[in-house]
N, C-alpha and C positions, 0 to 999 in steps of 0.2 A: 504494500500500500504506500501511496505517496500523499504528501500534504501540499495543498496549493490554495490560493485565494482568488475568489471572484467577487469583484466590487467590494473588497475588504472583508468578505465573509470567509472564514476558515472552512475548507472543504477537504475531503479525502476521496481517493479513488484508487482503483487497481492500476498499477504501473502499466503504461501502454494503452490505456483506455482513451478513446477519443473525447475531447473536451465537451462536445455537445451532449453526449450521453452522460458523462460524468457530472455536468452541471445539472441536468435533469434529475439525476439521482439525489442531488443535494438541494432539490427544491428550487432551482433557478432555471428560468425559461429563456433560451436564446432563440430568436426568430429563425425559422428555416422553412423551406418548401420542398426541397429535393431529397431530404433525408427521411429514412424510415428504418427502424431497427431490424426489419426482416430482410433487407437487401444491403448490398455493399455500398460503400461510400462513392459519391459521384461528384459533389461539389460544384453544381452548375448555377444555383440561383443567386448566390452572392449575398444572401441575407444574414448568414450566421457569422459574418465578419466580427472579429473582436480585436482589442488592442492588448498587447502583452508588454510588460516592462522589459527594457533592454532589447527590444526587437523593433527595428525601424518600420517594417511593413505590417499591414493588417493581416491577421491569420483567419483561415476558415476553420471554425470550431468543429465542423463535421469531420475534418481530415487532419486535425492537429492533436497529437497525443499529449496527455498531461505529463508534466515532469515535476519532480520534487522542488518546492520553493517557487513555482510559477505564480505570477501575479497577473490576473486578467481583469480587464474592464470591458463591460459590454454596452455602456451607454455614454461614451465620451462624444464630444462634438464631432470628432473625426469619424467615428463609427456610425453615428447617426446620419451624417452627410452621405457616407458611402451606401448605407442601407436605403436611404431615401432615393438616391439616384438609381439603385438597382430596382426598386419598386416602380419608379417612374418609367424606366426603360421597359419593364415587363408590361406595365399598363398601357404604354404608348402603342404597343403592337397587339394589345388584347382586343379582340372583336367579339363582343357578346353583351347581353343585358343581364345585369345582376337582378334587376327588378323590371317587370313589364312597364312599358310607357303609360299604361292605364294607371298603375299605382303611383308612378312618379308624378303624374299630372293630377292626382287626387290631392287637394289641399290637406286632407286629413291623413294621407299616407295609407289609406285602406289597401289591404292586400286583395285587390280586385281579382287577380288571376287565381289566387288561392280559393276564394269563396265561389267563384264561377266554376272552378273544377269540382268543388264539393257538390254543387248543384247538378253538374253534369253526371255525377255518380249517384244522384238521388239522396244525398246526405244533407238535408236542410239544417239539421241541428249543427253539424260541423261547419256549415257555411255561416250561420249566425255566430258561432263561437269565434270565427276568424274576424267577422265584421265588428263585433263588439269589443274586440281588442283595441279598436281605434275610435268607435263612436257608439253611443248608447241609444241612439234614436233612428235606427235604420229604416223602419217602416215609414216614418215621417219624412226623413231626408230623401229616401229613395223616390218619393212622390214629387218632391219639389226641387231637387237639385238640378241645376242646368248641366250636369254631368260633363265636366271638363275631361274626365277619364275617357269618355266615348269619342271626344274630338281627337284624342291621341291614339285611339285603338287602331292597330295595324291591319285589322280585318278589313278596314275601309280600302286597303290596297288590293283586296280580292273582290269584294262587292259592297259590303256595308258593315259598319262597326257593330260590335256586340251590344245588345241592349242591357248594359251593365246596371244602370240605376233601377230599371224595372225588375231585373233579377234580384237586386238587393231587397226591394220591398216584398217580392214574392216570398223569399226565404224568411224574412222578418215577420210577415203576416202569418206564415205557417207556425212559426215559433210562438207568436202571441196567442194563437188559437189552441196550441197544445201545451204551452207553458213548460217547455222542456229545458231551456238554457238557464242555469243558475251560476252566476259568476262566483269565483272564489274570493272571499274577503279576508284580508289580513287581520291579525289580532289587534285589539284596540291599542292605540299609541298613547292615549291620554291627551292628545293635542286637539285643539278646536279651530275650526275654520269658519269664517263668516263670508258668505258670497252675496253680493248685491246684484240682483238681476237673475230672473229665472227663464231667460231665453236660451237659445242653443248653446252659447258659450258657458253661461252659468250652470246649466243642467249638466253639461259635459264635465266641467270642472268638479261639480258636486259628485258625480258618479265615480270618477277615478280617484278623487281624494277620499271618498268613503270606502272604496275598495282597498285603499292603502291603510285603512284602520283609523282614520281620523273622524272626529265628530263634526258633522257639517250642518250649518244652518243657512238656508237661502231666504233672502228678503226680496220681495217684489211689490211694486206699487199697484199692480193690476189684480183683479179678483181671482184670476186663475194663472197657473204657471204655463210657460210656453213661449213667452215673449213674442217675437215676430212670427214664429211658427203658428201661433194662435191668432194674433191680432193683425198680422200683415199678410197672411196667406189665406185666400178664400177657401171655404169648406168644400167647394166642388173639386179643388185640387188636393186638399188635405183634410179628410173627414176628421173632426175633432175627437171622435171616440178612439181613433187610432193614436192620436197624440196623448190623450188621457191615459190610455193603457200603457204607453211607454214611460210616461212620467210616474205612473203608479209603481212601476218596477224599480224606479230610482228611489222612490219613497220607501219601498220595502227594504232597502239597504240600511235604513235608519236615518236618511236625510230628512231634516225637519224643514218645513216650509212655513214662512210667516208672510202671508199674502195681504193685500190691501194695506201694505206698510211702506209708506214713502219716506225715504231718507230726507231729513230736513223738515218734514211735516209731522210725521208720527213718531219718529225716533231720530236722534242725532247720529251723525257719522261716527263721532267719538264713542258713543255708547256701543255701536256695532263693533267698532275696532277694538275697544277695550274688553269685549266679551270673548275675544278669540286670540289665538297665537299667530294667525295669519288672516289677512282680509283680501278678498278678491273683488275688484270692481268689474262688473260685466253688464253694465246698464244699457248697452246697445245705443242705437242712433234713432231716436223717436221723433225728431222734428223735421218736417218736410222743408226742403230748400225753396227759397223764393226765386221767382224769375226776374224780379226787380223791374217790372214794367208797370205803366200806369193802369189803375183800376183794380189792383190786387186787394184793396181794402173793401171792395164791394161784397155785399151779402150774396152768397152763391159761389164764392171762390174757396176751394178747399185744397189742402195739401194731399198728395197721394196716400201717404201713410195715415194721415188723419181720417181720410175717407174709408180706407180699408179697415181701420179700427172700428169706425162706426158700423160698418157692415158686419164685422165679426160679432160685436156686442148685440146687434139686432138679431143675428142668426142664433145666438146662444140664449136669447130671451132676456138679456141684461140691458138692452137699450132699445130706443125707438127706431123705426124704419127711417133711413136717411131720405129726406125730401130733395130730389134732384131735378124734378120736372121732366119734360119730354125731350129736351135737346141738351146734350152734354158733350163737352170737349175735354179730352184728356191730352195734356201736353207732355211729351216725352216718348222715348223709344225703348225703354228697358222692360224688364219683366214686371216691375211695379205698375207701369203704364198698362201692360196687358191685363194684369189682375184687376186694375181699376176699370178699364173699359168693359171687360167681360162681366164684372160685377154690376156695372151700370145697366147693361142689357138685362140682367136677371132681376134688377129692381124695377124694370118696366119702362125705361126710357125708350122712346120711339126712334130717335136719331142719336147715335153715339159716334163721335168722331175722334180720331187720334191724329194730332198734328206732330210731324217730325221733320226737322230741318234738313235731313239728308234723305237718301233713297232707302228703299227696303233692304237693299244689299248691305247697307251700313248699320242697320238697326241692331243694337246689342241684345235685344230680346231673343229668346229661344224661337227658332223658325217654326217649330210646331205650335207654339203659343200664338204666333202671328196668324198662321193658317187657320187655326181653330177660331180665332177672333173674327176673321173674315167670314168663315162659315156661319158664325152666329149673327152676322149682320153689321159688324163694326165697319165704319167707313174710314179708310186711311187717307190722309192728306199729306203725301210725301213732298219734300222740298217746300214746306211751308212752316213759318216760324211766327208764333203769336208775339205781337209787339205792343198790343194794347187790349185791355179788357174793357168793354163798353157797358154802360149802365144807365138806368134812370131811377130816380128816387132811392138811391142807395143800393139797388139790386142789379144783378147781372142781366144784360139783355143781348149781349153778343161779344164778338171778338174780331179784331183786325189782324190779319195774318200777312206777313211779308213773304212774297214768293222768292224762293232761293234757287241757286244753281251751284253745282259743285265746281270749285276752283282747283288750284294746285294742291298737291299733297302737303300735309303739315309734317312736323318732326316725327310723328308716329307712323307716317305713311298713309294716313287717311286723307282723302280729298276734303278740304275745308269748304263748308257752305258759304256762299257769297250772295248777298242780297241783289236781286234784280231791280235796279233803280226804277221807282215809280210804279211797280207792279204789286198789287195787293189783292187779297180775297177777304170777304166778310161772311161771318156766320151769325145767324140768330140763335141765341143760347139762353138756357136757364141756369146752367152750372158749368163752371170751369174747374178742372182738377189738375193741379200742377204735380206731375210725377217725374221730376227731373233729378231727384236725389234726396238724400236725407243726412242729417247731422246730429250731433250730440245735443240733447235737451236736458239740461240740469242747471238749476239756479242755486244749488247749495254749494258747500265747500267740502271737497274730499281731502284737502290738505296736500294736494299733489300739484305738479306742474302741468301746464297746458301749452300746446304749440300754437303757432300763429293762426291755424285754422280752427282752433278751439277744441281740439281733441286732447285727451290725456296722453302725456308723454310716458311711455313705458319702454324699458330696455328690451330689444327684440330677441335677446338671447336668454335673459333671466326673467323678463316680464315684470321686473321690479319698477316701482315708481320712486319719486323722490322721498316718499314717506317710508320709514322703516316698517317692514312686515306687511306692506300694502302692495299688492300686485294688480295689474289691469290687463284685460284681454278683450278681444272682439271689436265690434264696430265703433266703440267709444274711444279707441286708441289710435295713435300715430297717423295712419293714412285714411282712417275713417271707414265708412260702411262698405261691406263687400257681401258675397254670398254666404249663406248659412254654413256651408261646409268649411269655409275658410275660418269662421269663428270657432267651429268645433275642433278643427285641427289645431288651432292655436291653444284652445283650452286644454286639450289632451297633453300637448307638450308642456304647457304651463303647470299642469297638475303634477307632472313628474319633477319639475324644477322646485315647486313649492313643497313637495314631499321631501326633497333633499334639504331644503331650507329648514323644515321642521325637525329634520334629523340632526341638524347642527352644522351642516356644511353645504352651501348652495352649489349645485352643479348646473351651470348654464346649458341650455340646449345647443347642440352643434349638429348641423346638417350632415348626415353620414355620407361618405364618399361612395359612389357607385360607378360601375362601368355601364356606359350606354352605347348602343349601336344605332347607326343612322338607318332609317327605313330605306333610303336610297341605295344602301349597300346590300339589300336583301332581294332575292329573286322570289317573287310571289306567284310566278306563272304556273308552278306545279300544284297549287292548291285547288281542290274541287270547289266550285261555286255553290254556295248554299244560301238561299234567301233568308233574310232576317225575319224572325217571327214577328208578326204584326199584332199590336194591341188593338182591341176593338173598342171604339168609343161610342157612347150613346149618340144617336142622330142629333144634329145641331138644333133642329126645330123642337126637339124634346128637351135636351139638356139646358137650353138657354132660358127655360122657364122656372128653373129652381136651382138651389145650391147643393143638390145631391152629387155624389161622386160621379165623374164623367166616364170612368172606366173601372172595371174589376181587375185590370192587369192581364197577366198571362195565365193560362191553364198550366197544370203540372207538366203535361206532355210537351207543351210549348216551351216552358222554362228549361226543361232538360235538353230539348233539341237546340234551343238557342245557346245554352251554355256549352254544348258540344262543338259549337262553331269556333270557340276560342283557339287561337294559334299557340298559346302557352309561350309567349315571348320571353318571359323571365326565366332565369337559370333554375333548372331543377335541383341543383346542388347548392343554392345560395346560402341556406342556413348553415351548411357545413364547409363552405369554401374557405380554405386556409389563405388563399391569395387575398381576398377582400378583407379578411380578418386582419391581416398584417398591413394592408394598404390603409386601413382606417386608423391605424396607430400613428400615422405620419400625416403631415399637412402637404399632401401631394399636389403637383401640378404637371401631369403627364403631357399636357398640351405644349409645354415649352420644348419637349423633345419630339413632338409629332413629326411624322414623315410618312413615306409610303408604307402602307400596311400589306402584309401577306393576305392574299385572297384565296381562301380554300373552301370548297363546298363540303358540306357534311357528307361523310361516306359510311356505308354500312356493309362493307365486304364480309364482315364476320357475322352478318345476319342478325344476331341478337344484341349487337353492340353498335351504338351510333357514336361516331368520332367527329368532334368539332375542332378541327385544327386551328380555327380562329381563336379558341380559348386556350389552346395548348401553350405551355411555357417551356417546352422541351426539357423538362426536369428528368425525363427518362425513367421515372418510377414505374410506369406501366411496362416498359421494355425490360427493366431489370426484374420485376416481379414475375413476368411471364417466363423469363429465362431461369431465374434462380429459384423461385418458389413453385410455379406451375410446371416447370421443366419442359416447356413447350417451345419457347423461342420463336413465337409467331410474329412478334413485333420488332421493328427496327427503325433506325434513323435513316431517312432517305433524302439524298441531295446534299448539298454543301452550302455553308454560309447562310445568307439571308433566306434562301429558299428551302432550307431544311425542314422536313416534316417527319412525323412518326406515322408509319403505315404498317398494316399487316403484310407479311411476305410469305410466299410459298405455301399458301393455304389450300386445304382440300376439305372434303366432306368430313373426315374424322376430326380435323381441327375445329371446324364449326361446331360439331357435336360437343367437343371438349369445352369450348367457350360457354356454351349454354349452361353448363354445370359448374363453371369455375368462378367467373366475375371478379377475380382478384384485382385485375387492372382497374376496374370501375371503382372498387372500394378504396383503392390506394391513391387515386387521382386527386390532387389538391385543388383543382380549379373547376371541376364540372365539365371538363372537355369530353369525358366519356359518360355515356348514358346507356343503361341496360334497358333494352326494349322488351316489354312484357309480351 
């Protein structure tokens, strides 16, 4: 036995043993990718470099034998630089997706590919388990989310994207009816958290902080919890019994709700803050933005958010029916404008107009929402911008609209609307609804800092405000209002940070490094075209007369068929990939070393094994295990230099049969380059 030191720690090992294995036996991990105890030393990845005293060059721990008195350091600046460059070189030539583009484009980071696959297998419980790892309101969000995941879905390169959001609420509805999923809750920590706001952000934070074992109390000014999901989304899109059921599951975790409780009116912020070890501000953005045009003070002018809240209170029996008359104009082109115009139709207005200063192609609203509004009789006035609201005796009588045309593209690439001089349109109206945006509405004092736009300043990594122990999330912070799934994603991340704060050491959120593949680098020509399953909506003439749900979604057979269309873009071995695990330990920038990449098609010459040489790092573990452990020697390094790949060689029927029962190469691969085909 010899004695040596690693990072100042006294270690012992058998004389001649390699440093990498000796370190591991002494409880010290040295990063590596190409080493495995079952095969011989290869030394190709360059990650296990260490620095030894009295030795000028860096040593490979996998191929350096320990000697008596050796002193090794594994985390010196020189070692870390070399390790970082080695990883950047590997990642710069790595072609593959750690995570599917659907998940990468979901603001909540939901494992879309994972739950879609569970649905394809008929495992709805498993699908909900995956979904609720990121968001607690899937049945509600699946119905209202503008699904950025689907815009990124690569199935669109074959024929049409997967109906990801609809699949989400299909699985969630099944779980609500069967009540099968029960999340695991940690032991009580004794810590208390106050959350102000019971909207998507507040509910999500409450859910995850409660699961972490904390005692959570949620305060909200409205009669019922749900925030904009209840008071900003019409019931025909999101039936409130669905929302009620999902909120009830959060309450079952022990979350306490104090409703009809407005901060600054019914209770002071300091009282709320002093009652907890951490406070979360998630008040949302409840004030409609003004168009700042003449006539806004007239009776009959409403904000979009204010109008939708009136509609919700009316539908729940808590308020009066909004009086809007026969002729209604909605100003704006987003989803709030669509909710407002379609609600106005259902309230009985004879003529409902939407004025938008650009063309339909530029409208930010969901195309399906626009189409359904047209089916229900809404009249769109594109390239028209309200510049004055007209009235008599203090009441709205009409509006003057400036005719527009599209000019040159602005900084974002969108063509800016330009007024056509002297050209106007006039409308006779009873009501004007301004749905151009929303902002923070709070007259009290949270003891925090606000930015120039009036939103709460919160650190984007820790979610902390200027007040100790006070965090802020969602539409009330930084850049302002966005879609609900954005607030949910932020609340989930914040809950993890707040949990670490309550444990005594705040760990800020850091976006994990992932490998992404360009869709332009993929050949989609070999995929069979399968039509997207279509949701059946109630006929327009029927649905526009009430606020009942406009669709029941997909049937079970449709959901399974739709889920089976998934291309499974994300890596099958992502959770066990050693390459990405090591890459995330460093602050990598592979793009600085970017150059021409090897282009290799996936091959299946061994029938039961798929080989993706775009993910291969030439560590040769598969070659060595096939030769040394399986005693077959079917694999080899083919080519020289940059074009080198690993391929099967000299194979026959017997070799293929052996591979089906072996799979050693698949199990030992550190990157997911090999996939066993069932």
